[in-house]
C-alpha positions in Angstrom: -10.5 11.9 30.1 -10.8 8.9 27.9 -8.8 5.6 28.0 -8.2 3.8 24.7 -7.4 0.1 24.1 -6.6 -1.3 20.7 -7.1 -4.9 19.6 -7.3 -7.0 16.5 -3.7 -6.8 15.4 -1.9 -9.9 14.2 0.0 -11.5 11.3 -1.5 -11.8 7.8 -0.2 -12.5 4.4 -0.1 -9.7 1.8 -3.5 -9.2 0.2 -5.3 -10.2 3.3 -7.5 -8.2 5.7 -7.6 -7.2 9.4 -10.0 -5.2 11.4 -8.6 -3.2 14.3 -10.8 -2.1 17.1 -10.4 0.7 19.6 -12.4 0.4 22.8 -12.9 3.6 24.8 -13.7 4.0 28.4 -14.1 7.0 30.8 -15.9 9.1 28.2 -17.8 8.5 25.1 -16.0 8.6 21.7 -18.8 10.8 20.4 -17.1 13.6 22.3 -13.9 13.3 20.2 -12.4 13.3 16.8 -10.8 9.9 16.5 -7.8 8.8 14.6 -5.5 5.9 13.7 -1.7 6.3 13.4 1.0 3.8 12.8 4.7 3.4 13.5 6.9 1.1 11.5 10.3 -0.1 12.8 12.9 2.6 12.4 10.3 5.2 11.2 8.4 8.0 12.8 4.8 7.6 13.7 2.5 8.6 10.8 -1.2 9.5 10.3 -3.4 6.8 8.8 -7.0 7.9 9.1 -9.4 10.1 11.1 -13.1 10.4 11.7 -14.8 13.6 13.0 -17.7 13.8 15.4 -20.0 14.2 12.5 -18.4 11.1 10.9 -16.5 12.8 8.1 -13.5 10.8 7.3 -10.1 11.3 5.8 -7.3 8.9 5.1 -3.6 9.1 4.1 -2.9 8.6 0.4 -1.0 5.4 1.2 -4.1 3.7 2.5 -6.8 5.4 0.6 -9.2 2.9 -1.0 -7.8 0.1 1.2 -8.5 1.2 4.8 -11.8 2.4 6.2 -12.2 4.1 9.6 -15.6 4.0 11.3 -17.1 4.6 14.7 -19.9 3.1 16.7 -20.8 5.7 19.4 -23.4 3.4 21.0 -20.7 0.8 21.6 -18.0 3.4 22.3 -15.8 1.9 19.6 -13.7 3.0 16.7 -12.6 0.6 14.0 -10.1 0.4 11.2 -10.9 -2.1 8.4 -7.7 -2.9 6.5 -8.0 -4.6 3.2 -5.5 -5.5 0.5 -2.7 -5.3 3.0 0.9 -4.8 1.9 4.2 -5.6 3.6 4.7 -1.9 4.0 1.6 -1.7 6.2 3.6 -3.6 8.9 3.6 -1.4 12.0 2.3 -0.8 15.4 -1.1 0.8 15.0 -2.4 3.4 17.6 -5.8 4.7 18.3 -6.0 8.4 19.4 -8.6 10.9 20.5 -8.7 14.6 19.9 -10.8 17.3 21.5 -10.5 19.3 18.4 -13.5 19.6 16.0 -13.3 18.3 12.5 -10.8 16.4 10.4 -7.5 16.3 12.4 -4.4 14.7 10.9 -1.5 16.1 13.0 -0.5 13.7 15.8 0.3 16.7 18.0 -3.4 17.6 17.9 -4.4 14.4 19.6 -4.8 14.3 23.3 -5.2 10.7 24.3 -3.5 7.6 22.9 -3.8 3.8 23.2 -0.8 1.6 23.7 -0.9 0.1 20.2 -1.4 -3.2 18.5 1.1 -4.9 16.2 0.2 -5.6 12.6 2.6 -7.7 10.6 2.1 -8.3 6.8 4.2 -11.0 5.2 4.9 -10.9 1.5 
């Protein structure tokens, strides 16, 4: 079982950047497909990006070209670099781990979740 803790959220103006971090403990992130999800006020949680054990990545169309997911297995960390932020990126961002192999976008396919970190983008 893995425990996940997100950090790096905050408030930023539109066009700015933030880098979210997800620290894992209990087991190494190399054992999992990792993902980032977000939930905006009044909306359902949605997929943002995922990275497989072999470091293949896939992102939602809404963030493609602006957000980059990466992992550092040696540090047991997963990151989400967010550039060119927009007001509509405002949400609580969650890190998640899946025991499934390969690109995984469905949140029901993720087994472990962090508690989230708030990102607020002002226009």
